[in-house]
C-alpha positions as CSV (number, residue, x, y, z in Angstrom):
1,M,-43.1,109.4,-10.9
2,T,-42.8,111.3,-7.6
3,H,-42.3,109.8,-4.2
4,I,-43.0,112.5,-1.6
5,A,-42.3,111.9,2.1
6,N,-45.4,111.7,4.2
7,D,-46.1,113.9,7.2
8,K,-44.6,111.5,9.7
9,Q,-41.4,111.1,7.7
10,V,-41.1,114.9,7.4
11,A,-41.6,115.3,11.1
12,A,-38.9,112.6,11.8
13,F,-36.4,114.3,9.5
14,K,-37.0,117.7,11.2
15,K,-36.5,116.0,14.6
16,V,-33.1,114.6,13.4
17,V,-32.1,118.0,12.1
18,K,-33.0,119.8,15.3
19,T,-31.1,117.2,17.4
20,I,-28.0,117.7,15.3
21,V,-28.3,121.5,15.5
22,D,-28.6,121.2,19.3
23,A,-25.6,118.9,19.5
24,K,-23.6,121.3,17.4
25,K,-24.4,124.1,19.8
26,L,-22.9,121.8,22.6
27,G,-19.7,121.6,20.6
28,L,-20.0,118.5,18.4
29,R,-19.1,118.5,14.7
30,F,-20.7,115.8,12.5
31,Y,-19.4,114.0,9.4
32,G,-20.8,111.1,7.3
33,L,-17.8,108.7,6.8
34,G,-19.0,105.8,4.7
35,T,-21.9,104.3,6.5
36,N,-20.9,105.9,9.9
37,L,-22.4,109.0,11.4
38,V,-19.3,110.4,13.2
39,A,-19.1,113.3,15.7
40,F,-15.9,114.9,16.9
41,T,-15.7,117.5,19.6
42,K,-15.0,121.0,18.3
43,E,-11.5,120.8,20.0
44,A,-10.7,117.4,18.3
45,D,-11.9,118.7,15.0
46,D,-9.9,121.9,15.3
47,Y,-6.8,119.9,16.2
48,A,-7.2,117.8,13.1
49,H,-7.4,120.9,11.0
50,D,-4.5,122.7,12.7
51,N,-2.3,119.6,12.4
52,N,-3.0,118.8,8.8
53,C,-4.6,115.4,9.5
54,I,-7.9,116.1,7.9
55,G,-7.4,113.4,5.3
56,N,-7.3,110.8,8.1
57,P,-8.9,112.3,11.2
58,Y,-8.7,108.9,12.9
59,R,-4.9,109.0,12.9
60,C,-3.3,112.3,13.8
61,E,0.0,112.9,15.4
62,G,-0.1,111.2,18.8
63,G,-2.7,108.6,17.8
64,A,-6.4,108.5,17.1
65,L,-8.6,111.4,17.9
66,P,-11.6,110.6,20.2
67,Y,-14.9,110.4,18.4
68,L,-18.4,109.1,18.5
69,S,-19.6,106.8,15.7
70,K,-22.7,104.9,14.8
71,N,-23.1,102.8,11.6
72,I,-26.5,104.1,10.6
73,L,-26.1,105.8,7.2
74,T,-26.4,104.6,3.7
75,D,-23.2,105.3,1.9
76,S,-23.9,107.2,-1.3
77,G,-20.5,106.6,-2.8
78,G,-17.4,108.7,-3.4
79,D,-19.3,111.6,-4.9
80,D,-21.7,112.0,-2.0
81,I,-24.7,112.1,-4.3
82,P,-27.3,109.3,-4.0
83,N,-27.1,107.1,-7.1
84,Y,-29.9,105.0,-8.3
85,L,-28.5,103.2,-11.3
86,S,-29.9,100.3,-13.2
87,K,-27.8,97.1,-13.1
88,Q,-26.8,97.9,-16.7
89,D,-25.8,101.4,-15.8
90,E,-23.9,100.2,-12.8
91,E,-21.9,97.8,-14.9
92,K,-21.3,100.4,-17.5
93,F,-20.0,103.1,-15.1
94,T,-18.0,100.9,-12.8
95,S,-16.0,98.8,-15.2
């Protein structure tokens, strides 16, 4: 069984991609953190990398880094791969 996106869905996806590419050119860096789409400025992201606070970019030396966030994503889980498990599989693999 195949579920192919229709033309309007493909166009909407391309629009999102273009918008993110344009925002990256303006100096934003994007991450998916749980169900949040998060954007840090290039400077804040570089600071997090340079100061070894990548594991927790919200709490670097001196306090939280400024960021933009919107709860609009579907969290795919720890492996970042969408999982579509049956209830039986979910019980088997999460116990």
